[in-house]
N, C-alpha and C positions, 0 to 999 in steps of 0.2 A: 504494500500499500504505499502511495506517496501522498499522504495527507500532510498539510501544513500544521506543524506542532504549535498550539496555542502558547504564547509566552506567559510565564508566571511572573514576570516583572511588572510593577505597577506604573501605569502612565498617567501623567496630569497634563491639563491644558492651562496655561496661564499667560500673562502679560510681562514682557521685559521691562522692569522698572530702572535697571542700571546695566550698562555694558563697559564701565570704566576700567574693570580689571582686565588682565591679559588672560585670554582663553576661557573667561567665566562671565556668566551673565547671572543677574539676580531675577528671579521670576516670581511674581505675585500671584497666587492662585486663590481665587475667592469661591466660596461655597455657600449655599443657603441651607440652614438647618433649623429644625424646630425646637424651640425652647422646652426643656424637659417638664418644667412646672408651669410655665404660662402659656404653651401652645402657640406662641407668636414665632412667626418665620423671622429669623435674625441672620444677619451676613458675617460670616467668619472668613478670616483671611490667613494666609500663611505664606512666608517668603522662603524660597529654596534657591541655593547657589548651583547652577547647572554648568557642566563642562561644554564649552563652544569652542572646538579645536581651531576652526578657521576664522573665528570672529566674524561670522556672517549675519548674526542676529543683531538688531539695533533695538534702541529704546522705543517702546511703542508697539514693537511686534507682538503677535500672539503665537506662541509656539508650544509644541508638545514636549515634554520632558519625561525621560525614562529612568527608572531606578537602576543603580548600577552599584558596583564595589566602592569603598570609599577612596576617592581620589585625593583627598586633603582632609584637613581637620573639620572643615565644614561642607565640603562638596561631595555628595555621593549621588547626583543625578547627572544625566547626559541629555544635551538638546538633541532631539532627534528628528523633528521636522517643523517647518514653517506652516502655520494654520492660516494666518492672515497678516499681510504686511501692513506696516504703520502707515496711517494716512499722513502725507506731507500737507504742512500747513502753510 
């Protein structure tokens, strides 16, 4: 059988908020969850440092990141693909 094996690594989609570091982008991932006690939908966000080998992703881009082995103290995600290019102002 030649079936494609489903990856067990997590993937997230978020917005690049910083591209100042060499080979690293900071990605803001926002999600909406229901509050445990009050049942109100609240927005939660997390920032992840993702490896960007070629430096191709710029601020404002929406990208997909995939979990990987630890690459540094704070970096254990890799930028895998561009979902949407940033709108030029």
